[in-house]
PDB file of N, CA, C and O in Angstrom:
ATOM      1  N   MET A   1     108.232  22.972  17.121  1.00  0.00           N
ATOM      2  CA  MET A   1     108.593  21.983  18.102  1.00  0.00           C
ATOM      3  C   MET A   1     109.737  21.129  17.545  1.00  0.00           C
ATOM      4  O   MET A   1     109.677  20.673  16.403  1.00  0.00           O
ATOM      5  N   LYS A   2     110.771  20.917  18.349  1.00  0.00           N
ATOM      6  CA  LYS A   2     111.894  20.081  17.938  1.00  0.00           C
ATOM      7  C   LYS A   2     111.476  18.624  17.911  1.00  0.00           C
ATOM      8  O   LYS A   2     110.758  18.150  18.792  1.00  0.00           O
ATOM      9  N   LYS A   3     111.938  17.919  16.882  1.00  0.00           N
ATOM     10  CA  LYS A   3     111.684  16.493  16.780  1.00  0.00           C
ATOM     11  C   LYS A   3     112.923  15.728  17.218  1.00  0.00           C
ATOM     12  O   LYS A   3     114.025  15.973  16.727  1.00  0.00           O
ATOM     13  N   THR A   4     112.729  14.797  18.148  1.00  0.00           N
ATOM     14  CA  THR A   4     113.815  13.964  18.630  1.00  0.00           C
ATOM     15  C   THR A   4     113.493  12.512  18.305  1.00  0.00           C
ATOM     16  O   THR A   4     112.389  12.039  18.573  1.00  0.00           O
ATOM     17  N   LEU A   5     114.452  11.815  17.734  1.00  0.00           N
ATOM     18  CA  LEU A   5     114.292  10.405  17.410  1.00  0.00           C
ATOM     19  C   LEU A   5     115.317   9.607  18.196  1.00  0.00           C
ATOM     20  O   LEU A   5     116.519   9.858  18.105  1.00  0.00           O
ATOM     21  N   TYR A   6     114.833   8.644  18.969  1.00  0.00           N
ATOM     22  CA  TYR A   6     115.701   7.705  19.668  1.00  0.00           C
ATOM     23  C   TYR A   6     115.651   6.388  18.915  1.00  0.00           C
ATOM     24  O   TYR A   6     114.575   5.901  18.569  1.00  0.00           O
ATOM     25  N   ILE A   7     116.814   5.817  18.664  1.00  0.00           N
ATOM     26  CA  ILE A   7     116.904   4.509  18.022  1.00  0.00           C
ATOM     27  C   ILE A   7     117.450   3.550  19.077  1.00  0.00           C
ATOM     28  O   ILE A   7     118.603   3.660  19.495  1.00  0.00           O
ATOM     29  N   LEU A   8     116.611   2.615  19.498  1.00  0.00           N
ATOM     30  CA  LEU A   8     116.993   1.657  20.543  1.00  0.00           C
ATOM     31  C   LEU A   8     117.370   0.336  19.899  1.00  0.00           C
ATOM     32  O   LEU A   8     116.556  -0.265  19.197  1.00  0.00           O
ATOM     33  N   LYS A   9     118.593  -0.124  20.129  1.00  0.00           N
ATOM     34  CA  LYS A   9     119.059  -1.354  19.509  1.00  0.00           C
ATOM     35  C   LYS A   9     119.281  -2.478  20.513  1.00  0.00           C
ATOM     36  O   LYS A   9     119.497  -3.623  20.115  1.00  0.00           O
ATOM     37  N   ASP A  10     119.233  -2.174  21.802  1.00  0.00           N
ATOM     38  CA  ASP A  10     119.553  -3.183  22.817  1.00  0.00           C
ATOM     39  C   ASP A  10     118.311  -3.888  23.347  1.00  0.00           C
ATOM     40  O   ASP A  10     117.214  -3.330  23.353  1.00  0.00           O
ATOM     41  N   ALA A  11     118.504  -5.108  23.784  1.00  0.00           N
ATOM     42  CA  ALA A  11     117.433  -5.938  24.327  1.00  0.00           C
ATOM     43  C   ALA A  11     116.865  -5.330  25.605  1.00  0.00           C
ATOM     44  O   ALA A  11     117.550  -4.569  26.288  1.00  0.00           O
ATOM     45  N   PRO A  12     115.620  -5.659  25.931  1.00  0.00           N
ATOM     46  CA  PRO A  12     114.960  -5.048  27.086  1.00  0.00           C
ATOM     47  C   PRO A  12     115.501  -5.471  28.441  1.00  0.00           C
ATOM     48  O   PRO A  12     115.112  -4.875  29.446  1.00  0.00           O
ATOM     49  N   ASN A  13     116.377  -6.467  28.527  1.00  0.00           N
ATOM     50  CA  ASN A  13     116.913  -6.824  29.838  1.00  0.00           C
ATOM     51  C   ASN A  13     117.925  -5.790  30.322  1.00  0.00           C
ATOM     52  O   ASN A  13     118.380  -5.854  31.464  1.00  0.00           O
ATOM     53  N   GLN A  14     118.272  -4.861  29.480  1.00  0.00           N
ATOM     54  CA  GLN A  14     119.137  -3.755  29.883  1.00  0.00           C
ATOM     55  C   GLN A  14     118.260  -2.553  30.205  1.00  0.00           C
ATOM     56  O   GLN A  14     117.172  -2.399  29.649  1.00  0.00           O
ATOM     57  N   GLU A  15     118.734  -1.716  31.094  1.00  0.00           N
ATOM     58  CA  GLU A  15     117.975  -0.515  31.456  1.00  0.00           C
ATOM     59  C   GLU A  15     117.852   0.414  30.253  1.00  0.00           C
ATOM     60  O   GLU A  15     118.797   0.574  29.480  1.00  0.00           O
ATOM     61  N   VAL A  16     116.676   1.026  30.104  1.00  0.00           N
ATOM     62  CA  VAL A  16     116.542   2.065  29.089  1.00  0.00           C
ATOM     63  C   VAL A  16     117.465   3.195  29.527  1.00  0.00           C
ATOM     64  O   VAL A  16     117.354   3.683  30.652  1.00  0.00           O
ATOM     65  N   PRO A  17     118.363   3.611  28.660  1.00  0.00           N
ATOM     66  CA  PRO A  17     119.391   4.583  29.059  1.00  0.00           C
ATOM     67  C   PRO A  17     118.807   5.864  29.661  1.00  0.00           C
ATOM     68  O   PRO A  17     117.733   6.329  29.280  1.00  0.00           O
ATOM     69  N   SER A  18     119.551   6.403  30.603  1.00  0.00           N
ATOM     70  CA  SER A  18     119.106   7.607  31.295  1.00  0.00           C
ATOM     71  C   SER A  18     119.113   8.836  30.391  1.00  0.00           C
ATOM     72  O   SER A  18     118.623   9.895  30.783  1.00  0.00           O
ATOM     73  N   LEU A  19     119.665   8.705  29.184  1.00  0.00           N
ATOM     74  CA  LEU A  19     119.637   9.825  28.241  1.00  0.00           C
ATOM     75  C   LEU A  19     118.235  10.088  27.700  1.00  0.00           C
ATOM     76  O   LEU A  19     117.956  11.167  27.179  1.00  0.00           O
ATOM     77  N   MET A  20     117.355   9.093  27.827  1.00  0.00           N
ATOM     78  CA  MET A  20     115.984   9.252  27.348  1.00  0.00           C
ATOM     79  C   MET A  20     115.136   9.850  28.463  1.00  0.00           C
ATOM     80  O   MET A  20     115.359   9.548  29.635  1.00  0.00           O
ATOM     81  N   PRO A  21     114.171  10.689  28.117  1.00  0.00           N
ATOM     82  CA  PRO A  21     113.259  11.186  29.145  1.00  0.00           C
ATOM     83  C   PRO A  21     112.479  10.029  29.743  1.00  0.00           C
ATOM     84  O   PRO A  21     112.286   9.010  29.081  1.00  0.00           O
ATOM     85  N   SER A  22     112.029  10.167  30.976  1.00  0.00           N
ATOM     86  CA  SER A  22     111.360   9.064  31.662  1.00  0.00           C
ATOM     87  C   SER A  22     109.963   8.786  31.116  1.00  0.00           C
ATOM     88  O   SER A  22     109.467   7.668  31.248  1.00  0.00           O
ATOM     89  N   GLN A  23     109.327   9.768  30.514  1.00  0.00           N
ATOM     90  CA  GLN A  23     108.017   9.542  29.912  1.00  0.00           C
ATOM     91  C   GLN A  23     107.777  10.578  28.831  1.00  0.00           C
ATOM     92  O   GLN A  23     108.510  11.559  28.717  1.00  0.00           O
ATOM     93  N   SER A  24     106.748  10.348  28.047  1.00  0.00           N
ATOM     94  CA  SER A  24     106.495  11.220  26.915  1.00  0.00           C
ATOM     95  C   SER A  24     105.002  11.436  26.753  1.00  0.00           C
ATOM     96  O   SER A  24     104.206  10.525  26.984  1.00  0.00           O
ATOM     97  N   GLY A  25     104.626  12.633  26.356  1.00  0.00           N
ATOM     98  CA  GLY A  25     103.244  12.906  26.000  1.00  0.00           C
ATOM     99  C   GLY A  25     103.042  12.674  24.521  1.00  0.00           C
ATOM    100  O   GLY A  25     104.006  12.413  23.802  1.00  0.00           O
ATOM    101  N   SER A  26     101.824  12.761  24.055  1.00  0.00           N
ATOM    102  CA  SER A  26     101.540  12.433  22.659  1.00  0.00           C
ATOM    103  C   SER A  26     102.020  13.491  21.687  1.00  0.00           C
ATOM    104  O   SER A  26     102.225  13.181  20.513  1.00  0.00           O
ATOM    105  N   GLY A  27     102.209  14.729  22.123  1.00  0.00           N
ATOM    106  CA  GLY A  27     102.550  15.768  21.172  1.00  0.00           C
ATOM    107  C   GLY A  27     103.880  16.420  21.407  1.00  0.00           C
ATOM    108  O   GLY A  27     104.070  17.569  21.009  1.00  0.00           O
ATOM    109  N   ASP A  28     104.817  15.735  22.041  1.00  0.00           N
ATOM    110  CA  ASP A  28     106.062  16.387  22.409  1.00  0.00           C
ATOM    111  C   ASP A  28     107.194  16.223  21.408  1.00  0.00           C
ATOM    112  O   ASP A  28     108.301  16.690  21.677  1.00  0.00           O
ATOM    113  N   GLY A  29     106.970  15.584  20.271  1.00  0.00           N
ATOM    114  CA  GLY A  29     107.987  15.487  19.244  1.00  0.00           C
ATOM    115  C   GLY A  29     108.993  14.380  19.437  1.00  0.00           C
ATOM    116  O   GLY A  29     109.986  14.327  18.712  1.00  0.00           O
ATOM    117  N   ILE A  30     108.770  13.487  20.395  1.00  0.00           N
ATOM    118  CA  ILE A  30     109.693  12.376  20.629  1.00  0.00           C
ATOM    119  C   ILE A  30     109.150  11.117  19.966  1.00  0.00           C
ATOM    120  O   ILE A  30     107.988  10.750  20.144  1.00  0.00           O
ATOM    121  N   SER A  31     110.024  10.460  19.191  1.00  0.00           N
ATOM    122  CA  SER A  31     109.689   9.170  18.593  1.00  0.00           C
ATOM    123  C   SER A  31     110.792   8.186  18.935  1.00  0.00           C
ATOM    124  O   SER A  31     111.937   8.573  19.167  1.00  0.00           O
ATOM    125  N   VAL A  32     110.435   6.909  18.965  1.00  0.00           N
ATOM    126  CA  VAL A  32     111.396   5.837  19.233  1.00  0.00           C
ATOM    127  C   VAL A  32     111.243   4.792  18.139  1.00  0.00           C
ATOM    128  O   VAL A  32     110.129   4.376  17.820  1.00  0.00           O
ATOM    129  N   VAL A  33     112.370   4.366  17.563  1.00  0.00           N
ATOM    130  CA  VAL A  33     112.361   3.252  16.620  1.00  0.00           C
ATOM    131  C   VAL A  33     113.222   2.146  17.224  1.00  0.00           C
ATOM    132  O   VAL A  33     114.372   2.368  17.601  1.00  0.00           O
ATOM    133  N   LEU A  34     112.647   0.965  17.305  1.00  0.00           N
ATOM    134  CA  LEU A  34     113.348  -0.195  17.834  1.00  0.00           C
ATOM    135  C   LEU A  34     113.958  -0.971  16.673  1.00  0.00           C
ATOM    136  O   LEU A  34     113.283  -1.281  15.692  1.00  0.00           O
ATOM    137  N   ILE A  35     115.253  -1.280  16.801  1.00  0.00           N
ATOM    138  CA  ILE A  35     115.944  -2.057  15.776  1.00  0.00           C
ATOM    139  C   ILE A  35     116.685  -3.201  16.450  1.00  0.00           C
ATOM    140  O   ILE A  35     116.846  -3.207  17.670  1.00  0.00           O
ATOM    141  N   GLN A  36     117.134  -4.160  15.666  1.00  0.00           N
ATOM    142  CA  GLN A  36     117.918  -5.294  16.143  1.00  0.00           C
ATOM    143  C   GLN A  36     117.231  -5.932  17.351  1.00  0.00           C
ATOM    144  O   GLN A  36     116.048  -6.260  17.268  1.00  0.00           O
ATOM    145  N   ASP A  37     117.930  -6.116  18.463  1.00  0.00           N
ATOM    146  CA  ASP A  37     117.326  -6.737  19.652  1.00  0.00           C
ATOM    147  C   ASP A  37     116.368  -5.807  20.382  1.00  0.00           C
ATOM    148  O   ASP A  37     115.631  -6.247  21.264  1.00  0.00           O
ATOM    149  N   GLY A  38     116.370  -4.539  20.028  1.00  0.00           N
ATOM    150  CA  GLY A  38     115.451  -3.589  20.651  1.00  0.00           C
ATOM    151  C   GLY A  38     113.988  -3.906  20.377  1.00  0.00           C
ATOM    152  O   GLY A  38     113.115  -3.488  21.137  1.00  0.00           O
ATOM    153  N   VAL A  39     113.703  -4.649  19.287  1.00  0.00           N
ATOM    154  CA  VAL A  39     112.309  -4.963  18.964  1.00  0.00           C
ATOM    155  C   VAL A  39     111.681  -5.897  19.995  1.00  0.00           C
ATOM    156  O   VAL A  39     110.471  -6.125  19.961  1.00  0.00           O
ATOM    157  N   LYS A  40     112.475  -6.435  20.902  1.00  0.00           N
ATOM    158  CA  LYS A  40     111.955  -7.317  21.948  1.00  0.00           C
ATOM    159  C   LYS A  40     111.285  -6.553  23.084  1.00  0.00           C
ATOM    160  O   LYS A  40     110.645  -7.165  23.939  1.00  0.00           O
ATOM    161  N   HIS A  41     111.419  -5.230  23.113  1.00  0.00           N
ATOM    162  CA  HIS A  41     110.760  -4.438  24.156  1.00  0.00           C
ATOM    163  C   HIS A  41     109.255  -4.637  24.074  1.00  0.00           C
ATOM    164  O   HIS A  41     108.696  -4.703  22.979  1.00  0.00           O
ATOM    165  N   LYS A  42     108.599  -4.732  25.213  1.00  0.00           N
ATOM    166  CA  LYS A  42     107.148  -4.926  25.253  1.00  0.00           C
ATOM    167  C   LYS A  42     106.399  -3.664  25.661  1.00  0.00           C
ATOM    168  O   LYS A  42     105.231  -3.498  25.308  1.00  0.00           O
ATOM    169  N   ALA A  43     107.053  -2.778  26.396  1.00  0.00           N
ATOM    170  CA  ALA A  43     106.395  -1.544  26.825  1.00  0.00           C
ATOM    171  C   ALA A  43     107.444  -0.453  26.999  1.00  0.00           C
ATOM    172  O   ALA A  43     108.495  -0.671  27.602  1.00  0.00           O
ATOM    173  N   LEU A  44     107.143   0.708  26.466  1.00  0.00           N
ATOM    174  CA  LEU A  44     107.982   1.886  26.640  1.00  0.00           C
ATOM    175  C   LEU A  44     107.059   3.072  26.896  1.00  0.00           C
ATOM    176  O   LEU A  44     105.976   3.139  26.315  1.00  0.00           O
ATOM    177  N   PRO A  45     107.461   4.002  27.748  1.00  0.00           N
ATOM    178  CA  PRO A  45     106.568   5.114  28.127  1.00  0.00           C
ATOM    179  C   PRO A  45     106.543   6.254  27.112  1.00  0.00           C
ATOM    180  O   PRO A  45     106.638   7.424  27.484  1.00  0.00           O
ATOM    181  N   PHE A  46     106.415   5.916  25.849  1.00  0.00           N
ATOM    182  CA  PHE A  46     106.388   6.929  24.809  1.00  0.00           C
ATOM    183  C   PHE A  46     105.184   6.706  23.911  1.00  0.00           C
ATOM    184  O   PHE A  46     104.763   5.568  23.698  1.00  0.00           O
ATOM    185  N   ALA A  47     104.637   7.776  23.391  1.00  0.00           N
ATOM    186  CA  ALA A  47     103.440   7.682  22.563  1.00  0.00           C
ATOM    187  C   ALA A  47     103.746   7.155  21.168  1.00  0.00           C
ATOM    188  O   ALA A  47     102.931   6.449  20.574  1.00  0.00           O
ATOM    189  N   ARG A  48     104.917   7.495  20.647  1.00  0.00           N
ATOM    190  CA  ARG A  48     105.251   7.121  19.262  1.00  0.00           C
ATOM    191  C   ARG A  48     106.438   6.162  19.263  1.00  0.00           C
ATOM    192  O   ARG A  48     107.594   6.583  19.219  1.00  0.00           O
ATOM    193  N   VAL A  49     106.130   4.850  19.313  1.00  0.00           N
ATOM    194  CA  VAL A  49     107.163   3.819  19.289  1.00  0.00           C
ATOM    195  C   VAL A  49     106.891   2.915  18.092  1.00  0.00           C
ATOM    196  O   VAL A  49     105.763   2.469  17.879  1.00  0.00           O
ATOM    197  N   PHE A  50     107.935   2.655  17.318  1.00  0.00           N
ATOM    198  CA  PHE A  50     107.823   1.831  16.119  1.00  0.00           C
ATOM    199  C   PHE A  50     108.920   0.779  16.137  1.00  0.00           C
ATOM    200  O   PHE A  50     109.906   0.916  16.862  1.00  0.00           O
ATOM    201  N   ALA A  51     108.753  -0.266  15.344  1.00  0.00           N
ATOM    202  CA  ALA A  51     109.765  -1.312  15.210  1.00  0.00           C
ATOM    203  C   ALA A  51     110.137  -1.445  13.735  1.00  0.00           C
ATOM    204  O   ALA A  51     109.263  -1.444  12.868  1.00  0.00           O
ATOM    205  N   LEU A  52     111.421  -1.558  13.456  1.00  0.00           N
ATOM    206  CA  LEU A  52     111.877  -1.710  12.086  1.00  0.00           C
ATOM    207  C   LEU A  52     111.356  -3.039  11.545  1.00  0.00           C
ATOM    208  O   LEU A  52     111.601  -4.092  12.133  1.00  0.00           O
ATOM    209  N   SER A  53     110.645  -2.986  10.436  1.00  0.00           N
ATOM    210  CA  SER A  53     109.920  -4.160   9.935  1.00  0.00           C
ATOM    211  C   SER A  53     110.830  -5.343   9.628  1.00  0.00           C
ATOM    212  O   SER A  53     110.445  -6.483   9.889  1.00  0.00           O
ATOM    213  N   ASP A  54     112.014  -5.115   9.086  1.00  0.00           N
ATOM    214  CA  ASP A  54     112.914  -6.236   8.794  1.00  0.00           C
ATOM    215  C   ASP A  54     113.348  -6.959  10.061  1.00  0.00           C
ATOM    216  O   ASP A  54     113.561  -8.171  10.035  1.00  0.00           O
ATOM    217  N   ASP A  55     113.480  -6.244  11.158  1.00  0.00           N
ATOM    218  CA  ASP A  55     113.875  -6.874  12.414  1.00  0.00           C
ATOM    219  C   ASP A  55     112.700  -7.565  13.103  1.00  0.00           C
ATOM    220  O   ASP A  55     112.910  -8.442  13.941  1.00  0.00           O
ATOM    221  N   THR A  56     111.484  -7.189  12.768  1.00  0.00           N
ATOM    222  CA  THR A  56     110.324  -7.833  13.400  1.00  0.00           C
ATOM    223  C   THR A  56     110.084  -9.225  12.840  1.00  0.00           C
ATOM    224  O   THR A  56     109.464 -10.055  13.505  1.00  0.00           O
ATOM    225  N   VAL A  57     110.558  -9.494  11.643  1.00  0.00           N
ATOM    226  CA  VAL A  57     110.362 -10.805  11.027  1.00  0.00           C
ATOM    227  C   VAL A  57     111.608 -11.680  11.115  1.00  0.00           C
ATOM    228  O   VAL A  57     111.655 -12.754  10.516  1.00  0.00           O
ATOM    229  N   ALA A  58     112.598 -11.235  11.844  1.00  0.00           N
ATOM    230  CA  ALA A  58     113.868 -11.964  11.924  1.00  0.00           C
ATOM    231  C   ALA A  58     113.901 -12.930  13.108  1.00  0.00           C
ATOM    232  O   ALA A  58     114.968 -13.197  13.661  1.00  0.00           O
ATOM    233  N   GLY A  59     112.740 -13.453  13.498  1.00  0.00           N
ATOM    234  CA  GLY A  59     112.692 -14.444  14.571  1.00  0.00           C
ATOM    235  C   GLY A  59     112.926 -13.882  15.946  1.00  0.00           C
ATOM    236  O   GLY A  59     113.498 -14.565  16.795  1.00  0.00           O
ATOM    237  N   LYS A  60     112.510 -12.671  16.196  1.00  0.00           N
ATOM    238  CA  LYS A  60     112.747 -12.036  17.483  1.00  0.00           C
ATOM    239  C   LYS A  60     111.504 -12.077  18.378  1.00  0.00           C
ATOM    240  O   LYS A  60     111.431 -11.330  19.354  1.00  0.00           O
ATOM    241  N   GLY A  61     110.541 -12.922  18.071  1.00  0.00           N
ATOM    242  CA  GLY A  61     109.338 -13.037  18.892  1.00  0.00           C
ATOM    243  C   GLY A  61     108.265 -12.055  18.468  1.00  0.00           C
ATOM    244  O   GLY A  61     108.428 -11.313  17.499  1.00  0.00           O
ATOM    245  N   ALA A  62     107.165 -12.060  19.206  1.00  0.00           N
ATOM    246  CA  ALA A  62     106.038 -11.176  18.899  1.00  0.00           C
ATOM    247  C   ALA A  62     106.414  -9.729  19.191  1.00  0.00           C
ATOM    248  O   ALA A  62     106.971  -9.416  20.243  1.00  0.00           O
ATOM    249  N   VAL A  63     106.102  -8.865  18.252  1.00  0.00           N
ATOM    250  CA  VAL A  63     106.411  -7.443  18.382  1.00  0.00           C
ATOM    251  C   VAL A  63     105.110  -6.691  18.584  1.00  0.00           C
ATOM    252  O   VAL A  63     104.160  -6.886  17.826  1.00  0.00           O
ATOM    253  N   VAL A  64     105.051  -5.830  19.598  1.00  0.00           N
ATOM    254  CA  VAL A  64     103.809  -5.145  19.956  1.00  0.00           C
ATOM    255  C   VAL A  64     103.701  -3.737  19.382  1.00  0.00           C
ATOM    256  O   VAL A  64     102.684  -3.070  19.574  1.00  0.00           O
ATOM    257  N   PHE A  65     104.735  -3.276  18.682  1.00  0.00           N
ATOM    258  CA  PHE A  65     104.727  -1.918  18.147  1.00  0.00           C
ATOM    259  C   PHE A  65     104.523  -1.936  16.639  1.00  0.00           C
ATOM    260  O   PHE A  65     104.905  -2.900  15.977  1.00  0.00           O
ATOM    261  N   PRO A  66     103.925  -0.878  16.086  1.00  0.00           N
ATOM    262  CA  PRO A  66     103.705  -0.839  14.638  1.00  0.00           C
ATOM    263  C   PRO A  66     105.028  -0.849  13.874  1.00  0.00           C
ATOM    264  O   PRO A  66     105.992  -0.203  14.282  1.00  0.00           O
ATOM    265  N   PRO A  67     105.066  -1.588  12.759  1.00  0.00           N
ATOM    266  CA  PRO A  67     106.306  -1.658  11.987  1.00  0.00           C
ATOM    267  C   PRO A  67     106.506  -0.436  11.094  1.00  0.00           C
ATOM    268  O   PRO A  67     105.546   0.203  10.663  1.00  0.00           O
ATOM    269  N   VAL A  68     107.779  -0.126  10.826  1.00  0.00           N
ATOM    270  CA  VAL A  68     108.140   0.883   9.833  1.00  0.00           C
ATOM    271  C   VAL A  68     109.144   0.251   8.875  1.00  0.00           C
ATOM    272  O   VAL A  68     109.973  -0.564   9.280  1.00  0.00           O
ATOM    273  N   SER A  69     109.065   0.630   7.607  1.00  0.00           N
ATOM    274  CA  SER A  69     109.994   0.135   6.600  1.00  0.00           C
ATOM    275  C   SER A  69     111.313   0.908   6.703  1.00  0.00           C
ATOM    276  O   SER A  69     111.405   1.915   7.405  1.00  0.00           O
ATOM    277  N   TYR A  70     112.329   0.417   5.990  1.00  0.00           N
ATOM    278  CA  TYR A  70     113.594   1.155   5.952  1.00  0.00           C
ATOM    279  C   TYR A  70     113.395   2.551   5.375  1.00  0.00           C
ATOM    280  O   TYR A  70     113.999   3.508   5.860  1.00  0.00           O
ATOM    281  N   ALA A  71     112.566   2.682   4.356  1.00  0.00           N
ATOM    282  CA  ALA A  71     112.325   3.997   3.752  1.00  0.00           C
ATOM    283  C   ALA A  71     111.686   4.943   4.768  1.00  0.00           C
ATOM    284  O   ALA A  71     112.081   6.105   4.867  1.00  0.00           O
ATOM    285  N   GLU A  72     110.708   4.454   5.518  1.00  0.00           N
ATOM    286  CA  GLU A  72     110.068   5.288   6.550  1.00  0.00           C
ATOM    287  C   GLU A  72     111.066   5.631   7.653  1.00  0.00           C
ATOM    288  O   GLU A  72     111.081   6.754   8.156  1.00  0.00           O
ATOM    289  N   PHE A  73     111.898   4.662   8.024  1.00  0.00           N
ATOM    290  CA  PHE A  73     112.919   4.859   9.051  1.00  0.00           C
ATOM    291  C   PHE A  73     113.900   5.953   8.623  1.00  0.00           C
ATOM    292  O   PHE A  73     114.221   6.840   9.414  1.00  0.00           O
ATOM    293  N   LEU A  74     114.371   5.894   7.391  1.00  0.00           N
ATOM    294  CA  LEU A  74     115.289   6.924   6.896  1.00  0.00           C
ATOM    295  C   LEU A  74     114.634   8.300   6.879  1.00  0.00           C
ATOM    296  O   LEU A  74     115.271   9.294   7.227  1.00  0.00           O
ATOM    297  N   LYS A  75     113.370   8.365   6.479  1.00  0.00           N
ATOM    298  CA  LYS A  75     112.653   9.643   6.487  1.00  0.00           C
ATOM    299  C   LYS A  75     112.570  10.202   7.909  1.00  0.00           C
ATOM    300  O   LYS A  75     112.747  11.402   8.118  1.00  0.00           O
ATOM    301  N   MET A  76     112.300   9.328   8.887  1.00  0.00           N
ATOM    302  CA  MET A  76     112.237   9.770  10.287  1.00  0.00           C
ATOM    303  C   MET A  76     113.586  10.338  10.733  1.00  0.00           C
ATOM    304  O   MET A  76     113.635  11.340  11.447  1.00  0.00           O
ATOM    305  N   ILE A  77     114.675   9.701  10.312  1.00  0.00           N
ATOM    306  CA  ILE A  77     116.014  10.174  10.685  1.00  0.00           C
ATOM    307  C   ILE A  77     116.262  11.567  10.114  1.00  0.00           C
ATOM    308  O   ILE A  77     116.713  12.464  10.827  1.00  0.00           O
ATOM    309  N   PHE A  78     115.964  11.748   8.821  1.00  0.00           N
ATOM    310  CA  PHE A  78     116.238  13.033   8.189  1.00  0.00           C
ATOM    311  C   PHE A  78     115.269  14.121   8.617  1.00  0.00           C
ATOM    312  O   PHE A  78     115.610  15.302   8.550  1.00  0.00           O
ATOM    313  N   ASP A  79     114.065  13.757   9.057  1.00  0.00           N
ATOM    314  CA  ASP A  79     113.083  14.749   9.533  1.00  0.00           C
ATOM    315  C   ASP A  79     113.364  15.210  10.962  1.00  0.00           C
ATOM    316  O   ASP A  79     112.889  16.267  11.377  1.00  0.00           O
ATOM    317  N   ALA A  80     114.128  14.427  11.712  1.00  0.00           N
ATOM    318  CA  ALA A  80     114.376  14.749  13.118  1.00  0.00           C
ATOM    319  C   ALA A  80     115.435  15.850  13.250  1.00  0.00           C
ATOM    320  O   ALA A  80     116.355  15.955  12.440  1.00  0.00           O
ATOM    321  N   ASP A  81     115.275  16.657  14.288  1.00  0.00           N
ATOM    322  CA  ASP A  81     116.276  17.665  14.620  1.00  0.00           C
ATOM    323  C   ASP A  81     117.440  17.042  15.381  1.00  0.00           C
ATOM    324  O   ASP A  81     118.587  17.465  15.243  1.00  0.00           O
ATOM    325  N   THR A  82     117.121  16.013  16.199  1.00  0.00           N
ATOM    326  CA  THR A  82     118.115  15.326  17.000  1.00  0.00           C
ATOM    327  C   THR A  82     117.866  13.827  16.883  1.00  0.00           C
ATOM    328  O   THR A  82     116.726  13.372  16.972  1.00  0.00           O
ATOM    329  N   VAL A  83     118.943  13.058  16.683  1.00  0.00           N
ATOM    330  CA  VAL A  83     118.862  11.599  16.640  1.00  0.00           C
ATOM    331  C   VAL A  83     119.867  11.028  17.616  1.00  0.00           C
ATOM    332  O   VAL A  83     121.030  11.430  17.626  1.00  0.00           O
ATOM    333  N   ALA A  84     119.420  10.088  18.442  1.00  0.00           N
ATOM    334  CA  ALA A  84     120.316   9.417  19.397  1.00  0.00           C
ATOM    335  C   ALA A  84     120.151   7.921  19.244  1.00  0.00           C
ATOM    336  O   ALA A  84     119.034   7.404  19.259  1.00  0.00           O
ATOM    337  N   VAL A  85     121.273   7.224  19.095  1.00  0.00           N
ATOM    338  CA  VAL A  85     121.258   5.757  19.015  1.00  0.00           C
ATOM    339  C   VAL A  85     121.707   5.233  20.364  1.00  0.00           C
ATOM    340  O   VAL A  85     122.796   5.549  20.843  1.00  0.00           O
ATOM    341  N   LEU A  86     120.844   4.423  20.969  1.00  0.00           N
ATOM    342  CA  LEU A  86     121.129   3.897  22.313  1.00  0.00           C
ATOM    343  C   LEU A  86     121.051   2.389  22.323  1.00  0.00           C
ATOM    344  O   LEU A  86     121.261   1.767  23.364  1.00  0.00           O
TER     345      LEU A  86
END
């Protein structure tokens, strides 16, 4: 199964880009990592959504997704077959 990683950096007041599938199942290989203002998202239709830990403590409000460290984030990037930054 191909692994796809989406990195979302924009605040939730913008539309989630149409390049992302509209929903995700738990075993389809899609993961999302929220960085910068993207950590402000409260709900996304994906099973595997994470927030970069350094951005969760940077005064961006309460974060509802599990944090990942930079080391984990880099591993996710290199493990993915496709990476898209949106």
